C-alpha positions as CSV (number, residue, x, y, z in Angstrom):
1,M,19.1,-59.8,64.5
2,D,16.1,-61.2,66.5
3,G,14.0,-63.9,65.1
4,G,11.9,-61.7,63.0
5,G,14.9,-60.6,60.9
6,R,15.0,-57.1,62.5
7,F,17.9,-55.4,64.4
8,P,17.0,-54.8,68.0
9,G,19.6,-51.8,68.5
10,P,19.8,-48.4,66.6
11,L,21.3,-48.6,62.9
12,S,24.1,-46.2,63.7
13,P,27.0,-48.1,65.3
14,A,27.4,-47.9,69.2
15,V,30.0,-45.5,70.8
16,S,31.9,-46.4,73.7
17,S,32.2,-44.3,77.0
18,G,35.8,-43.6,76.0
19,A,34.9,-42.6,72.6
20,Q,32.2,-40.3,74.1
21,G,34.6,-38.4,76.2
22,L,37.1,-37.9,73.4
23,A,34.5,-36.5,71.3
24,A,33.2,-34.2,74.1
25,G,36.7,-32.8,74.6
26,L,37.1,-32.0,70.8
27,L,33.7,-30.3,70.7
28,G,34.8,-28.2,73.7
29,R,37.7,-26.7,71.6
30,L,35.4,-25.9,68.5
31,P,34.2,-22.4,68.1
32,R,30.7,-22.2,69.5
33,L,28.1,-22.1,67.0
34,L,25.4,-19.4,66.4
35,P,22.2,-20.3,68.1
36,I,19.3,-21.3,65.7
37,S,16.1,-19.4,66.9
38,T,12.9,-21.6,66.8
39,R,10.8,-18.8,67.5
40,R,8.5,-17.4,64.8
41,A,9.6,-13.9,63.0
42,R,7.8,-10.9,64.3
43,P,5.6,-9.5,61.5
44,G,6.8,-6.4,59.9
45,P,4.8,-3.1,59.8
46,P,2.1,-2.8,57.3
47,L,3.0,-2.0,53.6
48,A,1.4,1.4,53.9
49,E,3.7,2.3,56.7
50,R,6.9,1.2,54.9
51,L,5.8,3.4,51.7
52,P,7.2,6.7,51.5
53,R,5.2,9.7,53.1
54,G,2.3,10.7,50.9
55,V,1.7,7.4,49.3
56,G,-1.4,6.2,50.8
57,A,-4.3,3.9,49.7
58,A,-5.1,5.8,46.5
59,G,-1.6,5.6,45.4
60,I,-1.5,1.8,45.9
61,A,-4.6,1.4,44.0
62,V,-3.2,3.7,41.1
63,G,-0.1,1.7,41.0
64,F,-1.9,-1.6,40.8
65,A,-4.2,-0.2,38.3
66,A,-1.0,0.8,36.1
67,L,0.4,-2.6,36.6
68,A,-2.9,-4.2,35.4
69,L,-3.2,-1.9,32.5
70,T,0.3,-2.5,31.3
71,G,-0.3,-6.2,31.5
72,F,-3.7,-5.7,29.4
73,V,-1.8,-3.7,26.6
74,A,1.1,-6.0,26.4
75,S,-1.2,-9.3,26.2
76,G,-2.9,-7.9,23.0
77,R,-6.2,-7.6,24.6
78,Y,-6.2,-3.9,24.5
79,D,-5.8,-3.9,20.7
80,G,-8.8,-6.4,20.4
81,F,-10.8,-4.0,22.8
82,V,-10.4,-1.0,20.7
83,A,-11.0,-3.1,17.6
84,D,-14.4,-4.1,18.8
85,N,-15.4,-1.0,20.7
86,G,-13.3,1.8,19.7
87,R,-10.7,4.1,21.7
88,P,-11.5,4.8,25.3
89,L,-11.7,8.6,24.5
90,D,-14.0,7.8,21.6
91,I,-16.2,5.7,23.9
92,L,-16.8,8.3,26.4
93,A,-17.4,10.9,23.6
94,R,-20.3,8.5,22.3
95,I,-21.6,8.2,25.7
96,A,-21.8,12.1,25.8
97,G,-23.6,12.3,22.7
98,F,-20.6,13.2,20.1
99,G,-20.7,10.1,18.0
100,V,-20.4,10.2,14.4
101,E,-24.0,9.4,13.3
102,R,-24.0,11.4,9.9
103,V,-21.2,11.6,7.2
104,T,-22.0,13.8,4.1
105,I,-19.8,13.3,0.9
106,S,-19.9,15.7,-1.8
107,G,-18.1,15.0,-5.2
108,I,-18.4,11.4,-5.3
109,S,-18.7,9.9,-8.7
110,R,-16.9,6.5,-9.3
111,L,-16.2,5.7,-5.7
112,Y,-18.7,4.0,-3.6
113,E,-19.6,5.8,-0.1
114,R,-18.4,2.7,1.9
115,E,-14.9,3.0,0.1
116,V,-14.6,6.6,1.2
117,L,-15.5,5.9,4.7
118,A,-13.1,3.0,5.0
119,A,-10.2,5.1,3.4
120,A,-10.9,7.8,6.0
121,G,-11.2,5.3,8.9
122,I,-14.7,6.5,9.9
123,D,-17.0,4.3,11.4
124,W,-19.6,3.9,14.2
125,R,-16.8,3.6,16.7
126,S,-15.5,7.3,15.7
127,S,-16.5,10.4,17.6
128,V,-16.5,14.0,16.3
129,P,-14.2,15.5,19.1
130,F,-11.6,13.0,18.6
131,L,-11.4,12.2,14.9
132,D,-8.4,13.7,13.5
133,V,-9.4,15.5,10.2
134,A,-5.8,15.9,9.0
135,E,-5.1,12.3,9.1
136,A,-8.3,11.4,7.5
137,R,-7.7,13.8,4.7
138,E,-4.1,12.3,4.3
139,R,-5.6,8.9,4.1
140,L,-8.0,9.7,1.3
141,L,-5.4,11.3,-0.7
142,R,-3.8,8.0,-1.0
143,V,-6.7,6.8,-2.7
144,P,-5.5,7.2,-6.6
145,L,-9.0,8.2,-7.8
146,I,-9.1,11.2,-5.2
147,A,-7.4,14.3,-6.5
148,S,-8.3,16.7,-3.6
149,V,-10.3,16.5,-0.5
150,S,-11.4,18.4,2.7
151,V,-12.6,16.9,6.0
152,R,-14.4,19.1,8.7
153,K,-16.5,18.6,11.7
154,V,-20.0,19.8,12.3
155,Y,-20.9,19.2,15.7
156,P,-22.5,17.6,17.7
157,R,-22.6,14.4,15.4
158,E,-21.5,15.0,11.7
159,I,-18.5,14.9,9.4
160,V,-18.4,16.5,6.1
161,V,-16.1,15.2,3.3
162,N,-15.8,17.3,0.1
163,Q,-13.7,15.6,-2.6
164,V,-12.8,16.0,-6.4
165,E,-12.2,12.7,-8.2
166,R,-9.7,12.4,-11.1
167,E,-11.2,11.9,-14.5
168,P,-10.1,8.9,-16.7
169,A,-8.2,10.3,-19.8
170,A,-6.6,7.3,-21.1
171,L,-5.6,3.7,-21.0
172,W,-1.9,2.5,-20.4
173,Q,-0.6,-0.7,-21.3
174,R,2.6,-1.8,-19.8
175,N,4.0,-5.3,-19.1
176,G,0.7,-6.8,-20.7
177,E,-1.5,-5.1,-18.1
178,I,-3.8,-2.3,-19.1
179,S,-4.7,0.6,-16.3
180,V,-6.9,3.6,-16.5
181,I,-5.0,7.0,-16.0
182,A,-6.0,10.5,-15.2
183,A,-4.6,13.4,-17.4
184,D,-1.5,13.7,-15.3
185,G,-0.7,10.0,-15.8
186,T,-1.7,8.8,-12.3
187,V,-3.1,5.4,-12.4
188,I,-6.8,5.5,-11.2
189,D,-8.3,2.2,-12.0
190,T,-7.7,-1.2,-13.7
191,M,-9.1,-2.2,-16.9
192,R,-12.1,-4.4,-15.7
193,D,-14.6,-4.2,-18.5
194,D,-15.5,-2.3,-21.6
195,R,-16.5,1.1,-19.7
196,Y,-13.1,2.8,-20.8
197,A,-12.8,0.9,-24.1
198,S,-13.2,4.2,-26.0
199,L,-10.5,6.0,-24.1
200,P,-6.9,6.6,-26.2
201,L,-4.3,4.0,-25.6
202,V,-0.8,4.6,-24.8
203,V,2.1,1.8,-24.7
204,G,5.4,1.6,-23.2
205,D,7.3,2.7,-20.0
206,D,6.8,6.3,-19.1
207,A,4.0,6.6,-21.7
208,N,1.4,7.7,-19.1
209,V,3.4,10.8,-18.1
210,K,3.8,11.6,-22.0
211,L,0.1,11.5,-22.4
212,G,-0.1,15.1,-22.9
213,E,2.1,14.7,-25.8
214,Y,0.3,11.9,-27.4
215,L,-3.2,13.9,-27.2
216,A,-1.6,16.8,-29.0
217,L,-0.4,14.5,-31.7
218,I,-3.8,13.2,-32.1
219,A,-5.0,16.7,-32.3
220,A,-2.5,17.5,-35.0
221,A,-3.6,14.5,-37.1
222,G,-6.6,16.2,-38.5
223,P,-8.5,13.9,-40.6
224,L,-6.2,11.0,-39.6
225,A,-7.1,11.2,-35.9
226,E,-10.1,8.9,-36.0
227,R,-7.7,6.2,-37.4
228,I,-5.2,6.3,-34.9
229,R,-5.7,3.3,-32.5
230,A,-2.6,3.5,-30.1
231,G,0.6,5.3,-29.5
232,T,3.8,3.4,-28.5
233,Y,6.4,5.3,-26.5
234,V,9.7,3.8,-27.9
235,S,12.8,3.6,-25.5
236,S,11.2,6.7,-23.8
237,R,12.1,8.9,-26.7
238,R,9.8,9.1,-29.6
239,W,6.3,7.8,-30.5
240,T,5.1,5.2,-33.2
241,L,1.4,5.4,-33.9
242,K,-0.8,2.8,-34.9
243,L,-3.2,3.5,-37.7
244,D,-5.4,0.5,-39.0
245,G,-2.4,-1.8,-39.2
246,V,0.0,0.9,-40.4
247,D,2.7,1.8,-38.2
248,V,3.8,5.6,-38.4
249,R,7.3,6.2,-37.0
250,L,7.8,9.8,-35.8
251,P,11.0,11.7,-35.0
252,E,12.2,12.6,-31.5
253,T,12.1,16.2,-32.5
254,D,9.1,18.1,-33.6
255,P,6.7,14.9,-34.4
256,G,4.0,17.3,-35.3
257,A,5.6,18.5,-38.2
258,A,6.3,15.0,-39.4
259,L,2.7,14.1,-38.7
260,A,1.7,17.2,-40.7
261,R,3.6,15.8,-43.7
262,L,1.7,12.6,-43.6
263,V,-1.4,14.5,-43.7
264,A,-0.4,16.3,-46.7
265,L,1.0,12.9,-48.5
266,E,-2.3,11.1,-47.8
267,R,-4.3,13.9,-49.2
268,A,-2.5,14.1,-52.4
269,N,-1.5,10.5,-53.0
270,R,-3.6,8.3,-50.5
271,L,-0.5,6.8,-49.2
272,L,-2.0,4.7,-46.3
273,E,-4.6,3.2,-48.9
274,K,-1.4,1.3,-50.5
275,D,-0.1,-1.9,-49.7
276,I,2.3,-1.0,-46.9
277,I,2.6,-1.9,-43.2
278,A,4.9,1.0,-42.0
279,V,5.7,4.7,-42.8
280,D,9.2,5.9,-41.4
281,L,8.9,9.8,-40.8
282,R,12.1,10.2,-38.7
283,M,14.1,11.5,-41.7
284,P,13.1,15.3,-42.4
285,D,13.9,15.1,-46.4
286,R,12.4,11.6,-47.1
287,V,9.6,9.1,-46.3
288,V,10.4,5.4,-45.9
289,V,7.8,2.8,-46.6
290,R,7.6,-0.9,-45.9
291,L,5.4,-3.1,-48.1
292,T,3.6,-5.8,-47.0
293,E,5.0,-9.4,-47.8
294,E,2.6,-9.8,-51.0
295,A,3.4,-6.2,-52.3
296,A,7.0,-6.8,-51.6
297,A,7.0,-10.1,-53.6
298,A,5.0,-8.7,-56.3
299,R,7.4,-5.8,-56.5
300,A,10.3,-8.0,-56.5
301,E,8.8,-10.2,-59.2
302,A,7.9,-7.2,-61.5
303,Q,11.5,-5.9,-61.0
304,K,12.8,-9.1,-62.3
305,K,10.9,-9.3,-65.3
306,T,12.0,-5.6,-66.1
307,K,15.6,-6.7,-65.9
308,T,15.0,-9.7,-68.0
309,R,13.3,-7.5,-70.6
310,A,16.2,-5.1,-70.6
311,A,18.8,-7.9,-70.9
312,T,17.3,-9.2,-74.2
């Protein structure tokens, strides 16, 4: 070590001349290693020369375009582009003058035009040549209020929609919710205001599909029809009618005949004017009535007094 704290010789230990000779002898006996070239590798032929014959610059461009398109679609940017501008074919058709500029809708009654267009999937991005009218029709038929519809193209820039809407026929209450239903029982709307308040009301599971039976009972009720407020379909088997606070229980079979009996009793005896809360017509040979609590108490008291008098 010199005065500055540094080693004057190399950090590796010194090798004697004898050791050097021994090392040279050993190295001479080892197999010769492959030489390591320090020359730069000669550049290969251009990419175009290495491709199969027939694939030139155009093929390379198409390949790179396909890769770019694949990445564009996989990243989700294609969906965003279509949402903002429409499908590429529709864009080309609009440029060529075949964009949808007019939609004629006939048969519209309760739906708004914007609701029909949204349901059909028609907007400013659509084009006449590439609009799938069958798909648009299927989409419109999924709208409960639409019973039937047709969609056709009128070149160069018009779509015509002819639809038939279902008419509201009754209200259906189930699980505390009231829906507006058509004559075939299809739910077409919800009860949002008093527009449908005058419609007949049916209650219970499957009451909507039995609406025809209920309307037939109302028609058979004659002078009592205007007093019927609702019909409950009990256990999917029979009807109970609600008349001004009086429940009329009808049988499963031939409920119309039972209702005719009630009409006759009302005409002859004014049965429904008495203090009763229920009339049971399920047995063909008799009528069972249920009194109000006050009437039942009064009747029990009268019977008690009668028995007391008889005992004395």
